[in-house]
N, CA, C and O atoms as a Tripos MOL2 file, in Angstrom:
@<TRIPOS>MOLECULE
protein
  224   223    56     0     0
PROTEIN
NO_CHARGES

@<TRIPOS>ATOM
      1 N          62.2920   92.6200   92.0930 N.3       1 MET1
      2 CA         63.3290   91.9610   91.3240 C.3       1 MET1
      3 C          64.0900   92.9570   90.4510 C.2       1 MET1
      4 O          65.2680   92.7610   90.1530 O.2       1 MET1
      5 N          63.4130   94.0130   90.0500 N.am      2 LYS2
      6 CA         64.0730   95.0070   89.2160 C.3       2 LYS2
      7 C          65.2210   95.6880   89.9930 C.2       2 LYS2
      8 O          66.2700   96.0130   89.4370 O.2       2 LYS2
      9 N          64.9790   95.8840   91.2810 N.am      3 PHE3
     10 CA         66.0040   96.5090   92.1250 C.3       3 PHE3
     11 C          67.2560   95.6310   92.1900 C.2       3 PHE3
     12 O          68.3730   96.1270   92.0450 O.2       3 PHE3
     13 N          67.0690   94.3330   92.4070 N.am      4 ILE4
     14 CA         68.2100   93.4180   92.5200 C.3       4 ILE4
     15 C          68.9830   93.3730   91.2070 C.2       4 ILE4
     16 O          70.2140   93.3410   91.2130 O.2       4 ILE4
     17 N          68.2780   93.3690   90.0920 N.am      5 LYS5
     18 CA         68.9480   93.3580   88.7940 C.3       5 LYS5
     19 C          69.7680   94.6320   88.6020 C.2       5 LYS5
     20 O          70.8940   94.5780   88.1080 O.2       5 LYS5
     21 N          69.2130   95.7630   88.9880 N.am      6 SER6
     22 CA         69.9560   97.0170   88.8320 C.3       6 SER6
     23 C          71.1650   97.0640   89.7710 C.2       6 SER6
     24 O          72.1980   97.6330   89.4190 O.2       6 SER6
     25 N          71.0420   96.4760   90.9540 N.am      7 VAL7
     26 CA         72.1850   96.4100   91.8700 C.3       7 VAL7
     27 C          73.2940   95.5490   91.2670 C.2       7 VAL7
     28 O          74.4670   95.9180   91.3320 O.2       7 VAL7
     29 N          72.9360   94.4140   90.6850 N.am      8 LYS8
     30 CA         73.9280   93.5510   90.0420 C.3       8 LYS8
     31 C          74.6220   94.2800   88.9000 C.2       8 LYS8
     32 O          75.8380   94.1770   88.7410 O.2       8 LYS8
     33 N          73.8510   95.0150   88.1040 N.am      9 ASP9
     34 CA         74.4340   95.7700   86.9910 C.3       9 ASP9
     35 C          75.4020   96.8370   87.4910 C.2       9 ASP9
     36 O          76.4640   97.0410   86.9020 O.2       9 ASP9
     37 N          75.0400   97.5100   88.5640 N.am     10 GLU10
     38 CA         75.9230   98.5370   89.1250 C.3      10 GLU10
     39 C          77.2020   97.9280   89.6840 C.2      10 GLU10
     40 O          78.2850   98.4920   89.5270 O.2      10 GLU10
     41 N          77.0740   96.7760   90.3370 N.am     11 MET11
     42 CA         78.2440   96.1300   90.9280 C.3      11 MET11
     43 C          79.2350   95.6730   89.8660 C.2      11 MET11
     44 O          80.4330   95.5850   90.1380 O.2      11 MET11
     45 N          78.7550   95.3810   88.6620 N.am     12 LYS12
     46 CA         79.6470   94.9990   87.5730 C.3      12 LYS12
     47 C          80.4880   96.1780   87.1000 C.2      12 LYS12
     48 O          81.5570   95.9860   86.5210 O.2      12 LYS12
     49 N          80.0130   97.3920   87.3420 N.am     13 GLN13
     50 CA         80.7160   98.5880   86.8990 C.3      13 GLN13
     51 C          81.7440   99.0820   87.9190 C.2      13 GLN13
     52 O          82.5460   99.9660   87.6180 O.2      13 GLN13
     53 N          81.7180   98.5210   89.1050 N.am     14 VAL14
     54 CA         82.6260   98.9570   90.1670 C.3      14 VAL14
     55 C          84.0500   98.5100   89.8360 C.2      14 VAL14
     56 O          84.2720   97.3820   89.3980 O.2      14 VAL14
     57 N          85.0000   99.4000   90.0490 N.am     15 THR15
     58 CA         86.4130   99.0620   89.8920 C.3      15 THR15
     59 C          86.9610   98.7040   91.2710 C.2      15 THR15
     60 O          87.1000   99.5680   92.1360 O.2      15 THR15
     61 N          87.2640   97.4420   91.4620 N.am     16 TRP16
     62 CA         87.7370   96.9680   92.7510 C.3      16 TRP16
     63 C          89.2500   97.1330   92.8390 C.2      16 TRP16
     64 O          89.9440   96.9360   91.8410 O.2      16 TRP16
     65 N          89.7790   97.4910   94.0160 N.am     17 PRO17
     66 CA         91.2360   97.6380   94.1660 C.3      17 PRO17
     67 C          91.9200   96.2720   94.1370 C.2      17 PRO17
     68 O          91.3250   95.2460   94.4650 O.2      17 PRO17
     69 N          93.1800   96.2970   93.7360 N.am     18 SER18
     70 CA         93.9620   95.0630   93.7570 C.3      18 SER18
     71 C          94.2970   94.7090   95.2050 C.2      18 SER18
     72 O          94.1330   95.5310   96.1070 O.2      18 SER18
     73 N          94.7580   93.5060   95.4130 N.am     19 GLY19
     74 CA         95.1290   93.0790   96.7650 C.3      19 GLY19
     75 C          96.2400   93.9450   97.3390 C.2      19 GLY19
     76 O          96.2310   94.2870   98.5220 O.2      19 GLY19
     77 N          97.1990   94.2980   96.4820 N.am     20 LYS20
     78 CA         98.3170   95.1320   96.9220 C.3      20 LYS20
     79 C          97.8350   96.5150   97.3410 C.2      20 LYS20
     80 O          98.2700   97.0370   98.3680 O.2      20 LYS20
     81 N          96.9390   97.1160   96.5550 N.am     21 GLN21
     82 CA         96.4130   98.4480   96.8800 C.3      21 GLN21
     83 C          95.5580   98.3990   98.1420 C.2      21 GLN21
     84 O          95.5910   99.3220   98.9560 O.2      21 GLN21
     85 N          94.7950   97.3250   98.3020 N.am     22 LEU22
     86 CA         93.9590   97.1730   99.4870 C.3      22 LEU22
     87 C          94.8070   97.0870  100.7530 C.2      22 LEU22
     88 O          94.4840   97.7150  101.7610 O.2      22 LEU22
     89 N          95.8950   96.3070  100.7050 N.am     23 ARG23
     90 CA         96.8040   96.2120  101.8650 C.3      23 ARG23
     91 C          97.4350   97.5620  102.1680 C.2      23 ARG23
     92 O          97.5440   97.9510  103.3310 O.2      23 ARG23
     93 N          97.8510   98.2780  101.1310 N.am     24 LYS24
     94 CA         98.4780   99.5880  101.3190 C.3      24 LYS24
     95 C          97.4980  100.5650  101.9780 C.2      24 LYS24
     96 O          97.8560  101.2610  102.9280 O.2      24 LYS24
     97 N          96.2760  100.6110  101.4760 N.am     25 ASP25
     98 CA         95.2740  101.5170  102.0340 C.3      25 ASP25
     99 C          94.9170  101.1430  103.4680 C.2      25 ASP25
    100 O          94.7090  102.0180  104.3090 O.2      25 ASP25
    101 N          94.8450   99.8340  103.7480 N.am     26 THR26
    102 CA         94.5400   99.3800  105.1020 C.3      26 THR26
    103 C          95.6430   99.7940  106.0710 C.2      26 THR26
    104 O          95.3570  100.2360  107.1840 O.2      26 THR26
    105 N          96.8980   99.6520  105.6560 N.am     27 LEU27
    106 CA         98.0090  100.0670  106.5190 C.3      27 LEU27
    107 C          97.9840  101.5660  106.7830 C.2      27 LEU27
    108 O          98.2940  101.9990  107.8930 O.2      27 LEU27
    109 N          97.6220  102.3630  105.7850 N.am     28 VAL28
    110 CA         97.5320  103.8150  105.9790 C.3      28 VAL28
    111 C          96.4680  104.1370  107.0210 C.2      28 VAL28
    112 O          96.6840  104.9890  107.8820 O.2      28 VAL28
    113 N          95.3320  103.4710  106.9530 N.am     29 VAL29
    114 CA         94.2630  103.7080  107.9230 C.3      29 VAL29
    115 C          94.7080  103.3120  109.3310 C.2      29 VAL29
    116 O          94.4550  104.0420  110.2890 O.2      29 VAL29
    117 N          95.3660  102.1660  109.4600 N.am     30 ILE30
    118 CA         95.8330  101.7090  110.7770 C.3      30 ILE30
    119 C          96.8900  102.6550  111.3390 C.2      30 ILE30
    120 O          96.8380  103.0150  112.5150 O.2      30 ILE30
    121 N          97.8480  103.0590  110.5050 N.am     31 GLU31
    122 CA         98.8930  103.9800  110.9650 C.3      31 GLU31
    123 C          98.3000  105.3170  111.3920 C.2      31 GLU31
    124 O          98.6910  105.8660  112.4220 O.2      31 GLU31
    125 N          97.3700  105.8410  110.6170 N.am     32 THR32
    126 CA         96.7390  107.1180  110.9500 C.3      32 THR32
    127 C          95.9700  107.0050  112.2620 C.2      32 THR32
    128 O          96.0170  107.9170  113.0870 O.2      32 THR32
    129 N          95.2680  105.9030  112.4590 N.am     33 SER33
    130 CA         94.5170  105.6980  113.7070 C.3      33 SER33
    131 C          95.4500  105.6530  114.9010 C.2      33 SER33
    132 O          95.1490  106.2340  115.9440 O.2      33 SER33
    133 N          96.5800  104.9690  114.7640 N.am     34 ILE34
    134 CA         97.5440  104.8900  115.8600 C.3      34 ILE34
    135 C          98.1270  106.2700  116.1600 C.2      34 ILE34
    136 O          98.2420  106.6560  117.3230 O.2      34 ILE34
    137 N          98.4930  107.0070  115.1250 N.am     35 ILE35
    138 CA         99.0570  108.3500  115.3180 C.3      35 ILE35
    139 C          98.0730  109.2510  116.0460 C.2      35 ILE35
    140 O          98.4480  109.9340  116.9990 O.2      35 ILE35
    141 N          96.8090  109.2620  115.6040 N.am     36 PHE36
    142 CA         95.8160  110.1000  116.2710 C.3      36 PHE36
    143 C          95.5500  109.6300  117.6930 C.2      36 PHE36
    144 O          95.3530  110.4570  118.5830 O.2      36 PHE36
    145 N          95.5410  108.3140  117.9280 N.am     37 GLY37
    146 CA         95.3390  107.7990  119.2800 C.3      37 GLY37
    147 C          96.4400  108.2500  120.2210 C.2      37 GLY37
    148 O          96.1650  108.6680  121.3460 O.2      37 GLY37
    149 N          97.6880  108.1690  119.7680 N.am     38 VAL38
    150 CA         98.8240  108.6120  120.5910 C.3      38 VAL38
    151 C          98.7430  110.1210  120.8190 C.2      38 VAL38
    152 O          98.9750  110.6030  121.9270 O.2      38 VAL38
    153 N          98.4120  110.8600  119.7610 N.am     39 MET39
    154 CA         98.3240  112.3140  119.8760 C.3      39 MET39
    155 C          97.2570  112.7190  120.8960 C.2      39 MET39
    156 O          97.4960  113.5920  121.7300 O.2      39 MET39
    157 N          96.0780  112.0840  120.8310 N.am     40 PHE40
    158 CA         95.0190  112.4040  121.7930 C.3      40 PHE40
    159 C          95.4040  111.9910  123.2060 C.2      40 PHE40
    160 O          95.0640  112.6930  124.1580 O.2      40 PHE40
    161 N          96.1010  110.8740  123.3680 N.am     41 PHE41
    162 CA         96.5550  110.4400  124.6830 C.3      41 PHE41
    163 C          97.5120  111.4660  125.2830 C.2      41 PHE41
    164 O          97.3760  111.8380  126.4490 O.2      41 PHE41
    165 N          98.4770  111.9230  124.4890 N.am     42 VAL42
    166 CA         99.4610  112.9010  124.9720 C.3      42 VAL42
    167 C          98.7660  114.2090  125.3330 C.2      42 VAL42
    168 O          99.0420  114.7930  126.3810 O.2      42 VAL42
    169 N          97.8630  114.6700  124.4660 N.am     43 MET43
    170 CA         97.1650  115.9270  124.7450 C.3      43 MET43
    171 C          96.2980  115.8060  125.9980 C.2      43 MET43
    172 O          96.2700  116.7250  126.8150 O.2      43 MET43
    173 N          95.5930  114.6890  126.1600 N.am     44 ASP44
    174 CA         94.7380  114.4790  127.3210 C.3      44 ASP44
    175 C          95.5550  114.4310  128.6060 C.2      44 ASP44
    176 O          95.1770  115.0210  129.6190 O.2      44 ASP44
    177 N          96.6770  113.7250  128.5530 N.am     45 THR45
    178 CA         97.5430  113.6410  129.7280 C.3      45 THR45
    179 C          98.1020  115.0180  130.0900 C.2      45 THR45
    180 O          98.1490  115.3720  131.2680 O.2      45 THR45
    181 N          98.5210  115.7910  129.0990 N.am     46 ALA46
    182 CA         99.0580  117.1260  129.3510 C.3      46 ALA46
    183 C          97.9930  118.0370  129.9540 C.2      46 ALA46
    184 O          98.2750  118.7810  130.8930 O.2      46 ALA46
    185 N          96.7870  117.9870  129.4290 N.am     47 ILE47
    186 CA         95.7120  118.8360  129.9540 C.3      47 ILE47
    187 C          95.3470  118.4200  131.3730 C.2      47 ILE47
    188 O          95.1210  119.2780  132.2270 O.2      47 ILE47
    189 N          95.2850  117.1120  131.6410 N.am     48 GLN48
    190 CA         94.9950  116.6490  132.9980 C.3      48 GLN48
    191 C          96.0730  117.1140  133.9690 C.2      48 GLN48
    192 O          95.7640  117.5520  135.0780 O.2      48 GLN48
    193 N          97.3280  117.0220  133.5620 N.am     49 SER49
    194 CA         98.4370  117.4610  134.4240 C.3      49 SER49
    195 C          98.3580  118.9530  134.6770 C.2      49 SER49
    196 O          98.5770  119.4060  135.8000 O.2      49 SER49
    197 N          98.0490  119.7140  133.6510 N.am     50 LEU50
    198 CA         97.9410  121.1660  133.7880 C.3      50 LEU50
    199 C          96.8130  121.5210  134.7720 C.2      50 LEU50
    200 O          97.0110  122.3480  135.6620 O.2      50 LEU50
    201 N          95.6450  120.9100  134.6170 N.am     51 PHE51
    202 CA         94.5440  121.2030  135.5260 C.3      51 PHE51
    203 C          94.8590  120.7480  136.9470 C.2      51 PHE51
    204 O          94.5000  121.4320  137.9060 O.2      51 PHE51
    205 N          95.5210  119.6100  137.0940 N.am     52 ALA52
    206 CA         95.8830  119.1420  138.4370 C.3      52 ALA52
    207 C          96.8450  120.1260  139.0920 C.2      52 ALA52
    208 O          96.7410  120.3980  140.2880 O.2      52 ALA52
    209 N          97.7830  120.6620  138.3070 N.am     53 TYR53
    210 CA         98.7500  121.6370  138.8300 C.3      53 TYR53
    211 C          98.0480  122.9400  139.2000 C.2      53 TYR53
    212 O          98.3370  123.5270  140.2430 O.2      53 TYR53
    213 N          97.1310  123.3940  138.3550 N.am     54 LEU54
    214 CA         96.4540  124.6660  138.6080 C.3      54 LEU54
    215 C          95.4790  124.5800  139.7740 C.2      54 LEU54
    216 O          95.2530  125.5790  140.4570 O.2      54 LEU54
    217 N          94.9090  123.4300  140.0100 N.am     55 LEU55
    218 CA         93.8980  123.2950  141.0650 C.3      55 LEU55
    219 C          94.4780  122.9470  142.4190 C.2      55 LEU55
    220 O          93.7370  122.8730  143.3990 O.2      55 LEU55
    221 N          95.7900  122.7300  142.5050 N.am     56 LYS56
    222 CA         96.4160  122.4410  143.7970 C.3      56 LYS56
    223 C          96.5430  123.6860  144.6270 C.2      56 LYS56
    224 O          97.0480  123.6320  145.7480 O.2      56 LYS56
@<TRIPOS>BOND
     1     1     2 1
     2     2     3 1
     3     3     4 2
     4     3     5 am
     5     5     6 1
     6     6     7 1
     7     7     8 2
     8     7     9 am
     9     9    10 1
    10    10    11 1
    11    11    12 2
    12    11    13 am
    13    13    14 1
    14    14    15 1
    15    15    16 2
    16    15    17 am
    17    17    18 1
    18    18    19 1
    19    19    20 2
    20    19    21 am
    21    21    22 1
    22    22    23 1
    23    23    24 2
    24    23    25 am
    25    25    26 1
    26    26    27 1
    27    27    28 2
    28    27    29 am
    29    29    30 1
    30    30    31 1
    31    31    32 2
    32    31    33 am
    33    33    34 1
    34    34    35 1
    35    35    36 2
    36    35    37 am
    37    37    38 1
    38    38    39 1
    39    39    40 2
    40    39    41 am
    41    41    42 1
    42    42    43 1
    43    43    44 2
    44    43    45 am
    45    45    46 1
    46    46    47 1
    47    47    48 2
    48    47    49 am
    49    49    50 1
    50    50    51 1
    51    51    52 2
    52    51    53 am
    53    53    54 1
    54    54    55 1
    55    55    56 2
    56    55    57 am
    57    57    58 1
    58    58    59 1
    59    59    60 2
    60    59    61 am
    61    61    62 1
    62    62    63 1
    63    63    64 2
    64    63    65 am
    65    65    66 1
    66    66    67 1
    67    67    68 2
    68    67    69 am
    69    69    70 1
    70    70    71 1
    71    71    72 2
    72    71    73 am
    73    73    74 1
    74    74    75 1
    75    75    76 2
    76    75    77 am
    77    77    78 1
    78    78    79 1
    79    79    80 2
    80    79    81 am
    81    81    82 1
    82    82    83 1
    83    83    84 2
    84    83    85 am
    85    85    86 1
    86    86    87 1
    87    87    88 2
    88    87    89 am
    89    89    90 1
    90    90    91 1
    91    91    92 2
    92    91    93 am
    93    93    94 1
    94    94    95 1
    95    95    96 2
    96    95    97 am
    97    97    98 1
    98    98    99 1
    99    99   100 2
   100    99   101 am
   101   101   102 1
   102   102   103 1
   103   103   104 2
   104   103   105 am
   105   105   106 1
   106   106   107 1
   107   107   108 2
   108   107   109 am
   109   109   110 1
   110   110   111 1
   111   111   112 2
   112   111   113 am
   113   113   114 1
   114   114   115 1
   115   115   116 2
   116   115   117 am
   117   117   118 1
   118   118   119 1
   119   119   120 2
   120   119   121 am
   121   121   122 1
   122   122   123 1
   123   123   124 2
   124   123   125 am
   125   125   126 1
   126   126   127 1
   127   127   128 2
   128   127   129 am
   129   129   130 1
   130   130   131 1
   131   131   132 2
   132   131   133 am
   133   133   134 1
   134   134   135 1
   135   135   136 2
   136   135   137 am
   137   137   138 1
   138   138   139 1
   139   139   140 2
   140   139   141 am
   141   141   142 1
   142   142   143 1
   143   143   144 2
   144   143   145 am
   145   145   146 1
   146   146   147 1
   147   147   148 2
   148   147   149 am
   149   149   150 1
   150   150   151 1
   151   151   152 2
   152   151   153 am
   153   153   154 1
   154   154   155 1
   155   155   156 2
   156   155   157 am
   157   157   158 1
   158   158   159 1
   159   159   160 2
   160   159   161 am
   161   161   162 1
   162   162   163 1
   163   163   164 2
   164   163   165 am
   165   165   166 1
   166   166   167 1
   167   167   168 2
   168   167   169 am
   169   169   170 1
   170   170   171 1
   171   171   172 2
   172   171   173 am
   173   173   174 1
   174   174   175 1
   175   175   176 2
   176   175   177 am
   177   177   178 1
   178   178   179 1
   179   179   180 2
   180   179   181 am
   181   181   182 1
   182   182   183 1
   183   183   184 2
   184   183   185 am
   185   185   186 1
   186   186   187 1
   187   187   188 2
   188   187   189 am
   189   189   190 1
   190   190   191 1
   191   191   192 2
   192   191   193 am
   193   193   194 1
   194   194   195 1
   195   195   196 2
   196   195   197 am
   197   197   198 1
   198   198   199 1
   199   199   200 2
   200   199   201 am
   201   201   202 1
   202   202   203 1
   203   203   204 2
   204   203   205 am
   205   205   206 1
   206   206   207 1
   207   207   208 2
   208   207   209 am
   209   209   210 1
   210   210   211 1
   211   211   212 2
   212   211   213 am
   213   213   214 1
   214   214   215 1
   215   215   216 2
   216   215   217 am
   217   217   218 1
   218   218   219 1
   219   219   220 2
   220   219   221 am
   221   221   222 1
   222   222   223 1
   223   223   224 2
@<TRIPOS>SUBSTRUCTURE
     1 MET1         2 RESIDUE 1 A MET
     2 LYS2         6 RESIDUE 1 A LYS
     3 PHE3        10 RESIDUE 1 A PHE
     4 ILE4        14 RESIDUE 1 A ILE
     5 LYS5        18 RESIDUE 1 A LYS
     6 SER6        22 RESIDUE 1 A SER
     7 VAL7        26 RESIDUE 1 A VAL
     8 LYS8        30 RESIDUE 1 A LYS
     9 ASP9        34 RESIDUE 1 A ASP
    10 GLU10       38 RESIDUE 1 A GLU
    11 MET11       42 RESIDUE 1 A MET
    12 LYS12       46 RESIDUE 1 A LYS
    13 GLN13       50 RESIDUE 1 A GLN
    14 VAL14       54 RESIDUE 1 A VAL
    15 THR15       58 RESIDUE 1 A THR
    16 TRP16       62 RESIDUE 1 A TRP
    17 PRO17       66 RESIDUE 1 A PRO
    18 SER18       70 RESIDUE 1 A SER
    19 GLY19       74 RESIDUE 1 A GLY
    20 LYS20       78 RESIDUE 1 A LYS
    21 GLN21       82 RESIDUE 1 A GLN
    22 LEU22       86 RESIDUE 1 A LEU
    23 ARG23       90 RESIDUE 1 A ARG
    24 LYS24       94 RESIDUE 1 A LYS
    25 ASP25       98 RESIDUE 1 A ASP
    26 THR26      102 RESIDUE 1 A THR
    27 LEU27      106 RESIDUE 1 A LEU
    28 VAL28      110 RESIDUE 1 A VAL
    29 VAL29      114 RESIDUE 1 A VAL
    30 ILE30      118 RESIDUE 1 A ILE
    31 GLU31      122 RESIDUE 1 A GLU
    32 THR32      126 RESIDUE 1 A THR
    33 SER33      130 RESIDUE 1 A SER
    34 ILE34      134 RESIDUE 1 A ILE
    35 ILE35      138 RESIDUE 1 A ILE
    36 PHE36      142 RESIDUE 1 A PHE
    37 GLY37      146 RESIDUE 1 A GLY
    38 VAL38      150 RESIDUE 1 A VAL
    39 MET39      154 RESIDUE 1 A MET
    40 PHE40      158 RESIDUE 1 A PHE
    41 PHE41      162 RESIDUE 1 A PHE
    42 VAL42      166 RESIDUE 1 A VAL
    43 MET43      170 RESIDUE 1 A MET
    44 ASP44      174 RESIDUE 1 A ASP
    45 THR45      178 RESIDUE 1 A THR
    46 ALA46      182 RESIDUE 1 A ALA
    47 ILE47      186 RESIDUE 1 A ILE
    48 GLN48      190 RESIDUE 1 A GLN
    49 SER49      194 RESIDUE 1 A SER
    50 LEU50      198 RESIDUE 1 A LEU
    51 PHE51      202 RESIDUE 1 A PHE
    52 ALA52      206 RESIDUE 1 A ALA
    53 TYR53      210 RESIDUE 1 A TYR
    54 LEU54      214 RESIDUE 1 A LEU
    55 LEU55      218 RESIDUE 1 A LEU
    56 LYS56      222 RESIDUE 1 A LYS
């Protein structure tokens, strides 16, 4: 029970983001994921094309 009480006390000290900040941070994560996904797709396609050309 001491553990649960200390967890509750710690959670009271946490500074939670506002709804606006949470949406902003979530959009940044989604945009970054999309950018990296596209970047890896382009790089993978280019490398596959290069190897296909070299191995012909």
